[in-house]
Backbone bond lengths (Angstrom), bond angles and torsions (degrees), N, CA, C in turn:
res aa  C-N    CA-C-N  psi(-1)  N-CA   C-N-CA  omega(-1)  CA-C   N-CA-C  phi
1 M - - - 1.455 - - 1.525 107.62 -
2 G 1.314 115.97 128.63 1.451 120.15 -178.37 1.512 111.97 -81.22
3 E 1.319 114.28 168.13 1.472 120.03 -179.09 1.523 111.45 -61.49
4 S 1.313 115.99 -38.07 1.464 121.23 179.83 1.529 110.96 -65.08
5 E 1.324 115.90 -43.01 1.461 120.42 179.23 1.529 110.74 -65.76
6 L 1.332 116.40 -40.40 1.462 121.15 178.86 1.524 110.68 -63.22
7 K 1.340 116.46 -42.80 1.469 120.29 178.45 1.524 110.47 -63.08
8 T 1.326 116.16 -41.62 1.466 120.42 178.60 1.525 110.69 -61.78
9 E 1.337 116.09 -43.94 1.459 119.95 179.69 1.534 111.31 -66.04
10 L 1.334 116.98 -41.10 1.469 120.53 177.82 1.529 111.25 -65.01
11 D 1.321 116.28 -38.90 1.469 119.82 177.37 1.531 110.63 -63.50
12 A 1.339 115.78 -40.59 1.469 120.40 179.14 1.526 110.14 -65.03
13 L 1.353 116.03 -42.59 1.466 119.37 178.34 1.529 111.38 -64.55
14 S 1.315 116.28 -39.95 1.461 120.96 178.89 1.530 110.29 -63.32
15 A 1.325 116.60 -42.74 1.470 120.97 178.77 1.526 110.08 -64.59
16 A 1.344 116.98 -40.45 1.459 120.26 178.97 1.523 110.72 -65.09
17 M 1.325 116.96 -39.60 1.467 120.07 177.24 1.522 111.21 -65.17
18 D 1.323 116.59 -40.54 1.464 120.05 177.53 1.530 110.82 -60.86
19 R 1.327 116.80 -42.69 1.463 120.51 178.08 1.523 111.14 -64.28
20 A 1.330 116.21 -40.80 1.462 120.35 179.03 1.530 110.56 -64.70
21 L 1.332 117.12 -41.50 1.467 120.09 178.18 1.530 111.62 -66.16
22 D 1.332 116.35 -38.76 1.472 119.23 176.02 1.525 110.71 -62.51
23 A 1.337 116.01 -42.68 1.470 120.12 178.52 1.521 110.12 -63.36
24 L 1.316 117.62 -41.08 1.456 121.56 178.80 1.523 110.92 -62.26
25 R 1.336 117.04 -44.24 1.469 120.17 178.17 1.536 111.01 -61.02
26 T 1.319 114.48 -44.28 1.465 119.07 179.83 1.527 110.86 -61.34
27 L 1.336 116.14 -44.68 1.464 119.75 -179.75 1.527 111.28 -65.24
28 R 1.315 117.37 -38.03 1.471 119.69 177.35 1.523 110.88 -63.66
29 E 1.336 116.61 -42.75 1.468 119.91 178.75 1.525 110.96 -63.69
30 E 1.334 116.15 -43.83 1.462 120.08 178.51 1.521 110.96 -63.43
31 N 1.321 116.70 -40.84 1.457 121.50 179.11 1.526 110.46 -62.02
32 E 1.321 116.38 -44.89 1.469 120.63 178.98 1.528 110.38 -62.64
33 S 1.318 116.38 -41.54 1.462 120.78 178.64 1.534 110.66 -63.04
34 L 1.336 116.18 -42.77 1.464 120.04 179.31 1.528 111.31 -65.82
35 R 1.330 116.84 -38.55 1.470 119.87 176.88 1.523 110.48 -62.37
36 H 1.328 115.55 -43.52 1.465 119.87 179.38 1.530 110.40 -62.16
37 S 1.330 115.90 -45.02 1.469 119.99 178.71 1.517 111.06 -61.19
38 R 1.333 116.28 -42.11 1.468 120.24 179.51 1.522 110.83 -62.11
39 E 1.328 116.48 -42.12 1.468 119.91 178.77 1.533 111.15 -64.15
40 Q 1.330 115.96 -41.79 1.468 119.46 178.09 1.530 110.98 -63.20
41 L 1.330 116.04 -43.29 1.462 119.72 -179.84 1.527 111.52 -65.59
42 A 1.326 116.46 -38.32 1.463 119.55 178.25 1.527 110.37 -64.58
43 A 1.331 116.98 -41.29 1.466 120.41 178.13 1.526 110.54 -65.68
44 E 1.318 116.50 -42.06 1.460 120.71 178.61 1.526 110.52 -63.43
45 R 1.328 116.68 -41.49 1.468 120.95 178.79 1.525 110.48 -62.34
46 A 1.327 116.54 -44.21 1.464 119.93 179.21 1.525 110.47 -61.34
47 Q 1.320 116.42 -41.24 1.467 120.30 178.86 1.534 110.72 -64.28
48 L 1.328 116.16 -43.00 1.468 119.83 179.36 1.529 111.23 -65.21
49 L 1.330 116.97 -40.32 1.462 119.79 177.50 1.523 110.83 -62.25
50 S 1.317 116.07 -40.49 1.459 120.38 178.87 1.527 110.88 -64.44
51 R 1.328 115.75 -45.41 1.469 118.97 179.13 1.523 111.18 -64.16
52 N 1.324 116.34 -37.27 1.462 120.77 178.19 1.531 110.17 -63.87
53 E 1.327 116.40 -42.69 1.463 121.01 178.95 1.529 110.75 -63.85
54 Q 1.321 116.99 -40.83 1.465 120.70 177.91 1.529 110.52 -62.98
55 A 1.333 115.86 -44.11 1.465 119.73 179.39 1.530 110.41 -63.80
56 R 1.326 117.62 -41.61 1.462 121.50 178.55 1.535 110.58 -61.01
57 S 1.318 115.58 -42.27 1.466 119.50 179.54 1.524 110.75 -63.77
58 R 1.313 116.01 -41.98 1.474 119.14 179.47 1.526 111.29 -64.29
59 V 1.328 116.24 -41.89 1.472 120.02 179.67 1.526 109.77 -64.54
60 E 1.328 116.98 -42.88 1.458 119.60 178.10 1.529 111.27 -62.18
61 A 1.325 116.49 -39.36 1.465 119.88 178.46 1.526 110.34 -64.36
62 M 1.323 117.06 -41.01 1.472 120.21 178.15 1.519 110.84 -63.49
63 I 1.317 116.39 -41.82 1.465 120.30 179.18 1.530 110.18 -61.67
64 E 1.315 116.35 -43.22 1.470 120.10 178.66 1.534 110.79 -62.65
65 R 1.335 116.77 -41.21 1.479 119.14 178.29 1.521 111.12 -64.65
66 L 1.340 115.77 -40.22 1.462 119.07 178.76 1.525 110.94 -65.00
67 K 1.321 116.59 -41.32 1.473 119.36 177.41 1.522 110.33 -62.98
68 A 1.322 117.31 -39.78 1.464 121.28 -179.79 1.534 109.35 -65.22
69 L 1.325 117.44 -41.62 1.466 120.73 177.96 1.510 110.70 -65.13
70 E 1.321 116.25 -40.57 1.458 121.51 -179.85 1.540 109.64 -63.31
71 N 1.327 116.43 -43.74 1.456 120.82 -178.99 1.549 111.03 -70.04
72 A 1.309 117.32 -30.86 1.467 121.30 -179.17 1.526 110.40 -75.87
73 G 1.300 115.69 -27.90 1.466 117.34 -173.52 1.453 114.94 -98.33
């Protein structure tokens, strides 16, 4: 293998490594973004579950008051 061929092969390997590193950076950024989104969604879900529980409690309290009024009247 001549010096020219070796340089060409090394240049090709260097370019392939650069592409692989770019892909790795992109995947890391996407992964971080997905983790952030997952955390936001989990927090939003917890908030919605809490609000749902509060609404359920209020509805149950109203039902109990209505039953009490019905029984009193």
